[in-house]
C-alpha positions as a printed NumPy array, in Angstrom:
array([[ -3.159, -21.665,   8.294],
       [ -2.131, -18.278,   6.853],
       [ -1.761, -17.748,   3.104],
       [  0.248, -14.755,   1.886],
       [  0.275, -13.75 ,  -1.79 ],
       [  2.399, -11.054,  -3.418],
       [  1.433, -10.071,  -6.976],
       [  4.588,  -8.522,  -8.458],
       [  5.374,  -7.03 , -11.835],
       [  6.335, -10.414, -13.323],
       [  5.526, -13.221, -10.9  ],
       [  3.053, -13.999,  -8.137],
       [  4.586, -15.473,  -4.99 ],
       [  2.66 , -17.561,  -2.467],
       [  3.566, -18.546,   1.096],
       [  1.803, -20.932,   3.476],
       [  2.446, -20.482,   7.186],
       [  1.357, -23.029,   9.775],
       [  2.854, -23.212,  13.268],
       [  5.897, -21.332,  11.937],
       [  6.38 , -23.9  ,   9.179],
       [  6.776, -22.159,   5.823],
       [  6.109, -23.372,   2.28 ],
       [  6.512, -21.143,  -0.774],
       [  5.547, -21.243,  -4.44 ],
       [  5.992, -19.017,  -7.488],
       [  3.64 , -18.551, -10.463],
       [  3.856, -16.386, -13.584],
       [  1.404, -13.478, -13.458],
       [ -0.41 , -14.587, -16.59 ],
       [ -2.051, -17.334, -14.517],
       [ -4.187, -14.659, -12.858],
       [ -5.022, -14.398,  -9.158],
       [ -8.233, -16.389,  -9.4  ],
       [ -6.509, -19.326, -11.141],
       [ -3.652, -19.217,  -8.644],
       [ -6.111, -19.324,  -5.755],
       [ -7.795, -22.332,  -7.347],
       [ -4.403, -24.026,  -7.728],
       [ -3.348, -23.49 ,  -4.124],
       [ -6.782, -24.614,  -2.917],
       [ -5.532, -28.121,  -3.733],
       [ -2.836, -27.663,  -1.074],
       [ -4.729, -25.839,   1.695],
       [ -8.266, -25.107,   2.776],
       [ -8.457, -21.503,   1.557],
       [-11.895, -20.901,   3.026],
       [-10.654, -21.695,   6.537],
       [ -7.322, -19.869,   6.204],
       [ -6.412, -16.233,   6.715],
       [ -5.73 , -14.891,   3.218],
       [ -3.647, -11.747,   2.661],
       [ -2.799, -10.245,  -0.723],
       [ -0.133,  -7.722,  -1.613],
       [ -0.419,  -6.269,  -5.095],
       [  1.494,  -3.881,  -7.351],
       [ -1.718,  -3.103,  -9.288],
       [ -1.969,   0.467,  -7.879],
       [  1.697,   1.236,  -8.552],
       [  1.596,  -0.183, -12.076],
       [ -1.572,   1.734, -12.956],
       [ -0.176,   5.022, -11.684],
       [  3.094,   4.631, -13.562],
       [  1.854,   3.208, -16.854],
       [ -1.677,   4.643, -17.155],
       [ -1.463,   7.913, -15.238],
       [ -2.322,  10.21 , -18.165],
       [ -4.76 ,   7.796, -19.798],
       [ -7.142,   7.66 , -16.821],
       [ -8.85 ,  11.066, -16.728],
       [-10.294,  12.137, -13.386],
       [-12.934,  14.829, -12.886],
       [-12.205,  16.522,  -9.556],
       [-15.08 ,  18.336,  -7.811],
       [-13.92 ,  20.493,  -4.907],
       [-16.056,  21.962,  -2.099],
       [-13.697,  24.216,  -0.097],
       [-16.091,  26.82 ,   1.25 ],
       [-14.894,  30.399,   1.776],
       [-11.222,  31.282,   1.911],
       [ -8.394,  30.161,  -0.35 ],
       [ -8.656,  29.545,  -4.094],
       [ -8.628,  25.805,  -4.807],
       [ -9.38 ,  26.008,  -8.546],
       [ -6.039,  24.413,  -9.43 ],
       [ -7.276,  21.184,  -7.787],
       [-10.528,  20.852,  -9.722],
       [-13.878,  22.494, -10.349],
       [-14.789,  24.563,  -7.292],
       [-18.449,  24.244,  -6.28 ],
       [-20.937,  25.54 ,  -3.756],
       [-21.612,  23.619,  -0.58 ],
       [-19.798,  23.932,   2.732],
       [-19.259,  22.121,   6.014],
       [-17.477,  24.312,   8.555],
       [-14.591,  23.396,  10.851],
       [-17.029,  22.146,  13.512],
       [-18.636,  19.759,  11.013],
       [-21.82 ,  21.824,  10.695],
       [-23.501,  21.738,   7.277],
       [-23.559,  25.467,   6.536],
       [-24.19 ,  25.784,   2.794],
       [-26.241,  23.423,   0.63 ],
       [-24.807,  21.918,  -2.538],
       [-26.262,  23.068,  -5.864],
       [-27.378,  19.958,  -7.762],
       [-27.803,  21.804, -11.064],
       [-24.2  ,  23.007, -10.867],
       [-22.991,  19.473, -10.172],
       [-25.034,  17.938, -12.999],
       [-23.71 ,  20.56 , -15.413],
       [-20.121,  19.594, -14.56 ],
       [-20.848,  15.881, -14.813],
       [-22.5  ,  16.298, -18.208],
       [-20.006,  18.77 , -19.609],
       [-16.687,  17.012, -18.98 ],
       [-14.987,  13.907, -20.353],
       [-13.671,  11.661, -17.587],
       [-13.039,   8.056, -16.602],
       [-13.307,   8.505, -12.829],
       [-14.562,  11.04 , -10.304],
       [-12.941,  12.544,  -7.182],
       [-15.158,  14.386,  -4.667],
       [-13.41 ,  16.47 ,  -2.007],
       [-15.075,  18.593,   0.689],
       [-12.741,  20.562,   2.959],
       [-14.011,  19.427,   6.356],
       [-15.534,  16.139,   5.251],
       [-13.496,  14.232,   7.833],
       [-15.678,  16.018,  10.409],
       [-18.902,  15.521,   8.492],
       [-18.986,  13.726,   5.107],
       [-22.554,  14.789,   4.254],
       [-21.554,  16.839,   1.182],
       [-19.471,  14.029,  -0.309],
       [-22.281,  11.537,   0.204],
       [-24.856,  13.881,  -1.381],
       [-22.649,  14.606,  -4.409],
       [-21.827,  10.922,  -4.827],
       [-25.537,  10.144,  -4.909],
       [-26.056,  12.693,  -7.687],
       [-22.998,  11.407,  -9.559],
       [-24.189,   7.781,  -9.436],
       [-26.605,   8.675, -12.243],
       [-23.636,   9.46 , -14.491],
       [-20.771,   7.157, -13.451],
       [-20.421,   3.764, -11.808],
       [-19.747,   3.915,  -8.066],
       [-16.603,   1.799,  -8.477],
       [-14.982,   4.801, -10.161],
       [-15.875,   7.397,  -7.524],
       [-13.444,   8.339,  -4.717],
       [-14.454,  10.355,  -1.622],
       [-11.877,  12.374,   0.286],
       [-13.091,  11.648,   3.822],
       [-11.928,   8.052,   3.38 ],
       [ -8.355,   9.386,   3.273],
       [ -8.798,  10.686,   6.818],
       [ -6.19 ,  13.405,   7.274],
       [ -6.972,  17.122,   7.499],
       [ -4.443,  18.738,   5.066],
       [ -6.899,  19.57 ,   2.276],
       [ -4.59 ,  19.966,  -0.763],
       [ -2.884,  16.642,   0.004],
       [ -6.256,  15.004,   0.622],
       [ -7.543,  16.233,  -2.756],
       [ -4.457,  14.846,  -4.513],
       [ -4.818,  11.51 ,  -2.733],
       [ -8.5  ,  11.341,  -3.673],
       [ -7.71 ,  12.047,  -7.339],
       [ -5.16 ,   9.226,  -7.364],
       [ -7.585,   6.934,  -5.541],
       [-10.107,   7.597,  -8.307],
       [ -7.543,   6.532, -10.918],
       [ -7.045,   3.095,  -9.381],
       [-10.367,   2.455,  -7.618],
       [-11.894,   0.349, -10.39 ],
       [ -8.791,  -1.843, -10.733],
       [ -8.688,  -2.592,  -7.012],
       [-12.43 ,  -3.282,  -7.084],
       [-12.035,  -5.788,  -9.946],
       [ -9.189,  -7.575,  -8.174],
       [-11.277,  -7.679,  -5.   ],
       [-14.248,  -9.213,  -6.78 ],
       [-11.959, -11.786,  -8.396],
       [-10.586, -12.877,  -5.013],
       [-14.048, -12.926,  -3.459],
       [-15.078, -15.545,  -6.004],
       [-12.833, -17.885,  -4.023],
       [-12.939, -16.401,  -0.502],
       [-15.431, -13.833,   0.758],
       [-13.3  , -12.342,   3.546],
       [ -9.622, -11.561,   3.046],
       [ -7.035,  -8.88 ,   3.716],
       [ -4.851,  -6.582,   1.654],
       [ -1.27 ,  -5.707,   2.526],
       [ -0.527,  -2.013,   3.078],
       [  2.441,   0.026,   1.964],
       [  3.538,   0.531,   5.582],
       [  3.649,  -3.181,   6.327],
       [  0.317,  -3.922,   7.997],
       [ -2.762,  -5.723,   6.736],
       [ -6.275,  -4.309,   6.359],
       [ -9.66 ,  -5.801,   5.418],
       [-10.575,  -5.453,   1.751],
       [-13.456,  -3.14 ,   2.712],
       [-11.   ,  -0.477,   3.914],
       [ -8.787,  -0.877,   0.841],
       [-11.738,  -0.208,  -1.463],
       [-12.405,   3.108,   0.254],
       [ -8.765,   4.216,   0.204],
       [ -6.891,   2.053,  -2.336],
       [ -3.665,   4.059,  -2.084],
       [ -3.16 ,   2.289,   1.255],
       [ -1.747,  -0.484,  -0.955],
       [  0.857,   1.717,  -2.627],
       [  4.409,   0.3  ,  -2.528],
       [  3.363,  -2.733,  -0.492],
       [  5.891,  -5.171,  -1.997],
       [  9.004,  -3.523,  -0.468],
       [  7.279,  -3.582,   2.925],
       [  6.449,  -7.249,   2.486],
       [  9.965,  -8.261,   1.498],
       [ 11.471,  -6.342,   4.439],
       [  9.305,  -8.098,   7.012],
       [  9.774, -11.413,   5.216],
       [ 13.558, -11.023,   5.315],
       [ 13.473, -10.237,   9.031],
       [ 11.178, -13.184,   9.786],
       [ 13.36 , -15.626,   7.826],
       [ 16.734, -14.472,   9.2  ],
       [ 16.097, -12.871,  12.594],
       [ 18.511, -10.083,  11.566],
       [ 17.139,  -6.782,  12.825],
       [ 19.558,  -4.375,  11.154],
       [ 20.4  ,  -4.963,   7.509],
       [ 19.838,  -3.834,   3.95 ],
       [ 17.398,  -6.043,   2.062],
       [ 18.073,  -6.374,  -1.669],
       [ 15.127,  -7.873,  -3.504],
       [ 15.838,  -8.835,  -7.127],
       [ 12.513,  -9.334,  -8.84 ],
       [ 11.477,  -9.772, -12.426],
       [ 11.025,  -6.061, -13.148],
       [ 13.021,  -4.121, -10.537],
       [ 15.706,  -4.409,  -7.891],
       [ 14.432,  -2.917,  -4.637],
       [ 16.497,  -1.948,  -1.598],
       [ 14.88 ,  -1.559,   1.84 ],
       [ 16.662,  -0.701,   5.072],
       [ 15.789,  -2.663,   8.224],
       [ 16.321,  -0.969,  11.578],
       [ 15.531,  -2.898,  14.749],
       [ 13.404,  -5.336,  12.755],
       [ 11.264,  -2.746,  10.952],
       [ 11.599,  -0.839,   7.677],
       [ 11.632,   2.957,   7.727],
       [  8.279,   4.546,   6.876],
       [  7.915,   7.633,   4.678],
       [  5.086,  10.15 ,   5.17 ],
       [  3.319,  12.353,   2.575],
       [  4.763,  10.489,  -0.387],
       [  4.963,  12.265,  -3.746],
       [  3.409,  10.296,  -6.624],
       [  3.751,  11.542, -10.2  ],
       [  4.558,  15.007,  -8.929],
       [  1.594,  15.109,  -6.519],
       [  2.134,  15.319,  -2.756],
       [ -0.254,  12.942,  -1.019],
       [ -1.276,  11.547,   2.343],
       [  0.228,   8.178,   1.378],
       [  2.309,   6.529,   4.09 ],
       [  4.549,   3.668,   2.998],
       [  7.889,   1.976,   3.523],
       [ 10.848,   3.947,   2.214],
       [ 12.629,   2.029,  -0.527],
       [ 15.009,   2.615,  -3.405],
       [ 14.25 ,   0.96 ,  -6.722],
       [ 16.476,   0.304,  -9.723],
       [ 14.562,  -0.399, -12.96 ],
       [ 16.38 ,  -3.674, -13.632],
       [ 15.304,  -7.203, -12.784],
       [ 15.455, -10.739, -14.077],
       [ 13.219,  -9.944, -17.049],
       [ 14.973,  -6.696, -18.049],
       [ 15.643,  -6.771, -21.785],
       [ 19.226,  -7.188, -23.02 ],
       [ 19.775,  -5.454, -26.354],
       [ 23.473,  -4.701, -26.556],
       [ 23.09 ,  -3.387, -22.999],
       [ 20.632,  -4.026, -20.214],
       [ 17.472,  -1.951, -20.699],
       [ 15.331,  -0.468, -17.868],
       [ 12.194,  -2.29 , -18.959],
       [ 10.914,  -5.745, -19.823],
       [  9.668,  -7.007, -23.182],
       [  8.17 , -10.402, -22.469],
       [  9.664, -13.509, -20.899],
       [ 13.296, -14.505, -20.702],
       [ 14.525, -16.817, -23.468],
       [ 15.032, -19.428, -20.745],
       [ 11.274, -19.385, -20.154],
       [ 10.078, -19.331, -23.751],
       [ 10.614, -15.671, -24.697],
       [ 12.243, -14.335, -27.844],
       [ 14.68 , -11.738, -26.518],
       [ 17.429, -12.261, -23.915],
       [ 17.206, -10.767, -20.414],
       [ 19.313, -10.485, -17.269],
       [ 18.257, -14.063, -16.445],
       [ 19.657, -15.25 , -19.784],
       [ 22.906, -13.377, -19.146],
       [ 23.34 , -15.315, -15.911],
       [ 22.721, -18.569, -17.754],
       [ 25.448, -17.603, -20.214],
       [ 27.782, -17.324, -17.218],
       [ 26.98 , -20.818, -15.988],
       [ 23.656, -20.568, -14.124],
       [ 21.037, -23.197, -14.875],
       [ 17.761, -21.305, -14.734],
       [ 14.917, -22.672, -16.84 ],
       [ 15.979, -23.795, -20.338],
       [ 19.496, -22.47 , -19.783],
       [ 20.867, -23.949, -23.021],
       [ 18.544, -21.676, -25.035],
       [ 19.978, -18.68 , -23.207],
       [ 23.531, -19.676, -24.11 ],
       [ 22.593, -19.895, -27.764],
       [ 21.452, -16.27 , -27.675],
       [ 24.19 , -14.571, -25.613],
       [ 27.959, -14.915, -25.584],
       [ 29.857, -15.295, -22.317],
       [ 31.982, -12.15 , -22.762],
       [ 28.983,  -9.923, -23.403],
       [ 27.14 , -11.483, -20.476],
       [ 30.06 , -10.945, -18.105],
       [ 30.378,  -7.299, -19.103],
       [ 26.69 ,  -6.543, -18.641],
       [ 26.226,  -8.483, -15.395],
       [ 29.269,  -6.7  , -13.986],
       [ 27.719,  -3.375, -14.939],
       [ 24.479,  -4.324, -13.168],
       [ 26.368,  -5.519, -10.067],
       [ 28.384,  -2.306,  -9.856],
       [ 25.278,  -0.123, -10.223],
       [ 23.597,  -1.905,  -7.294],
       [ 26.8  ,  -1.925,  -5.223],
       [ 27.139,   1.833,  -5.71 ],
       [ 23.72 ,   2.302,  -4.104],
       [ 24.523,  -0.177,  -1.314],
       [ 27.598,   1.826,  -0.323],
       [ 25.317,   4.76 ,   0.514],
       [ 23.821,   2.722,   3.383],
       [ 25.72 ,   2.417,   6.649],
       [ 25.032,  -1.275,   7.204],
       [ 27.251,  -4.303,   7.636],
       [ 24.898,  -6.973,   6.317],
       [ 22.898,  -7.52 ,   3.144],
       [ 19.93 ,  -9.908,   3.075],
       [ 19.377, -11.212,  -0.448],
       [ 15.864, -12.018,  -1.647],
       [ 14.159, -12.542,  -4.991],
       [ 14.619, -15.442,  -7.371],
       [ 18.039, -14.269,  -8.674],
       [ 19.479, -13.513,  -5.218],
       [ 21.753, -16.561,  -5.068],
       [ 23.343, -15.617,  -8.39 ],
       [ 23.786, -11.869,  -7.878],
       [ 23.839, -10.939,  -4.197],
       [ 27.241, -12.559,  -3.472],
       [ 28.772, -10.478,  -6.269],
       [ 27.004,  -7.317,  -5.111],
       [ 28.151,  -7.856,  -1.514],
       [ 31.757,  -8.358,  -2.616],
       [ 31.696,  -5.234,  -4.79 ],
       [ 30.14 ,  -3.18 ,  -1.973],
       [ 32.369,  -4.587,   0.778],
       [ 29.506,  -6.016,   2.826],
       [ 28.753,  -9.433,   4.252],
       [ 25.57 , -11.142,   3.126],
       [ 23.062, -13.861,   3.866],
       [ 20.484, -15.523,   1.639],
       [ 17.757, -17.208,   3.688],
       [ 15.662, -20.236,   2.891],
       [ 12.604, -19.218,   0.847],
       [ 14.58 , -16.213,  -0.444],
       [ 12.78 , -16.381,  -3.792],
       [  9.401, -15.699,  -2.155],
       [ 10.398, -13.668,   0.903],
       [  7.823, -11.073,  -0.161],
       [  4.965, -13.579,   0.202],
       [  6.385, -14.728,   3.542],
       [  6.316, -11.116,   4.747],
       [  2.69 , -10.832,   3.696],
       [  1.788, -13.994,   5.613],
       [  3.548, -13.094,   8.868],
       [  2.327,  -9.492,   9.238],
       [ -0.432,  -8.401,  11.581],
       [ -3.568,  -6.31 ,  11.223],
       [ -2.701,  -2.608,  11.365],
       [ -5.587,  -0.145,  11.361],
       [ -5.457,   3.638,  11.615],
       [ -8.29 ,   5.512,  13.34 ],
       [ -8.838,   9.234,  12.829],
       [-10.923,  10.508,  15.764],
       [-12.367,  13.957,  16.448],
       [-14.269,  14.791,  19.6  ],
       [-16.432,  17.9  ,  20.053],
       [-17.435,  17.707,  23.694],
       [-19.641,  20.815,  23.6  ],
       [-21.836,  19.22 ,  20.929],
       [-21.349,  15.731,  22.44 ],
       [-20.131,  14.442,  19.073],
       [-17.485,  11.921,  18.075],
       [-16.32 ,  11.431,  14.488],
       [-14.416,   8.254,  13.638],
       [-12.776,   7.977,  10.203],
       [-15.067,  10.713,   8.898],
       [-18.324,   9.169,  10.14 ],
       [-20.34 ,  10.861,  12.896],
       [-21.126,   8.823,  16.021],
       [-23.646,  10.605,  18.263],
       [-23.91 ,   7.692,  20.715],
       [-20.269,   7.715,  21.833],
       [-20.838,  10.139,  24.73 ],
       [-23.989,   8.517,  26.111],
       [-22.065,   6.587,  28.751],
       [-19.876,   9.567,  29.731],
       [-21.025,  12.273,  32.104],
       [-19.604,  15.777,  32.213],
       [-16.623,  16.814,  30.127],
       [-14.044,  14.045,  29.609],
       [-10.377,  14.986,  29.929],
       [ -7.755,  14.413,  27.233],
       [ -6.647,  11.033,  28.591],
       [-10.226,   9.737,  28.543],
       [-10.648,  10.779,  24.914],
       [ -7.372,   9.144,  23.91 ],
       [ -8.581,   5.954,  25.588],
       [-11.897,   6.217,  23.706],
       [-10.001,   6.435,  20.402],
       [ -7.803,   3.457,  21.305],
       [-10.784,   1.358,  22.347],
       [-12.636,   2.176,  19.121],
       [ -9.545,   1.171,  17.094],
       [ -9.413,  -2.133,  18.986],
       [-13.13 ,  -2.747,  18.408],
       [-12.709,  -2.14 ,  14.693],
       [ -9.694,  -4.45 ,  14.495],
       [-11.436,  -7.249,  16.406],
       [-14.463,  -6.904,  14.149],
       [-12.212,  -7.673,  11.185],
       [-10.483, -10.667,  12.75 ],
       [ -7.545,  -9.329,  14.736],
       [ -6.343, -11.246,  17.779],
       [ -5.158,  -9.865,  21.116],
       [ -1.537, -10.061,  20.036],
       [ -2.264,  -7.732,  17.125],
       [ -3.57 ,  -5.158,  19.608],
       [ -0.541,  -5.149,  21.903],
       [  1.196,  -2.206,  20.233],
       [ -0.923,   0.901,  19.582],
       [  0.591,   4.315,  18.841],
       [ -0.953,   7.752,  19.34 ],
       [  0.37 ,   9.279,  16.131],
       [ -1.213,  12.718,  16.526],
       [ -2.954,  14.672,  19.297],
       [ -4.316,  18.209,  19.339],
       [ -6.735,  19.755,  21.83 ],
       [ -8.169,  23.237,  22.231],
       [-10.844,  24.66 ,  24.497],
       [-14.128,  26.202,  23.36 ],
       [-14.676,  29.387,  25.326],
       [-17.84 ,  31.522,  25.08 ],
       [-18.508,  34.567,  27.237],
       [-15.382,  33.803,  29.24 ],
       [-16.694,  30.36 ,  30.183],
       [-15.235,  27.05 ,  28.985],
       [-17.988,  25.216,  27.153],
       [-16.032,  22.167,  26.057],
       [-13.126,  21.196,  23.87 ],
       [-12.318,  19.933,  20.396],
       [ -9.768,  17.127,  20.249],
       [ -8.189,  15.51 ,  17.181],
       [ -6.465,  12.154,  17.687],
       [ -4.898,   9.65 ,  15.291],
       [ -4.135,   6.198,  16.682],
       [ -2.646,   3.262,  14.845],
       [ -2.274,  -0.407,  15.597],
       [  1.355,  -0.559,  14.55 ],
       [  2.567,  -2.702,  11.642],
       [  4.71 ,  -5.648,  12.645],
       [  4.879,  -9.415,  12.81 ],
       [  2.003, -11.576,  13.957],
       [  4.328, -14.543,  14.361],
       [  7.625, -15.244,  16.094],
       [ 10.815, -14.99 ,  14.062],
       [ 11.97 , -18.442,  12.984]])
């Protein structure tokens, strides 16, 4: 049994998958993840199931609490460019070969930790992905001043571009504690589980804690894969109408497009996630003379005080929740005008996509997608389980791990995801060629995935996303080579399309 959960801005969706049989449920967010897990434990054996969670916690924190969460950024760039705009520049240096050249100055670090006001800490050393010793040493000093749950280390991000890695680490620090709290809450029910990534794969919670921005924008990825699984349509535009937003994701050949180096709150990062377009209107968007781009509590139909888009649909004849209460609050003419305005705004975006088919998902899809499709001149389909297609996507996706490998054959060193492995070359004689090193990286990625519960099907599609090799020459003699490789077990479905 596989259990997929998507925690959205308004509701939490749940999907059970067993032998390609799907069941779905929807809960209001105020229930809380732990209570929801207890509820669904009555239906399935959670402890014996694969549990995957997609959450908008990182996105919500970065949009609503960005300025409130203050991060102290300590930067260890070594000689060269001025990095003072990224944080407090400090002594301590690992060179490009991963050699610890300059010691940190503990007094300098303590002075910064005592002299600043901050809620979280980001520690970034320029070549930490080749040797994280500085970040570990500074973290140990910092643990006397701040809880470890609020410390982010840059080598967990993996990629070499230092300014982007610093930015990513700062943002990781802002959300680290929230992801940690959610993790601990889930672990009360099930010790081992997975999180859903923004590019559509799943990762063990241990990896998400080290680099929580992996979870950024995961819901659009989930709904795209869920829509494909439920319909079998490989090329379409998915329109997901949730409680807070309306998201549009393009499917090409059964996969959503992935965006690299995503900008978040004006900061370029190493975040990799599904490309989506979001309109700030959903079923719980407040209606106050016109539809507002935010929510202010529940719809009237579900016990709230102020009408929403959901209540407008009830005024036009839908029967959602306590629909009679909605009709007491909103007149039909006003509802028609405002729903038409919403439909036209979505249809205008749809016309920018060169697709023939729309797949409607989200709990208001049956009421709004037919009108949107007509206005945009597209055909449409609304699959079974459309209201929880996001949770279905979470359940049917496979483990997708990324491995950042660096080999220094002269020093007989391998570094995997920023951690040095001096035993890797013991079984290899001489100087391995490029193909051998690529195979080493792939095998290590497979080992890591299997350790966390992947099956052989998950490992069938592995990409070499980056490769760079250069020789080390001394005195006119080749002494070895340095090779950087990034491999990824690609995101995709773990199950056959129904």
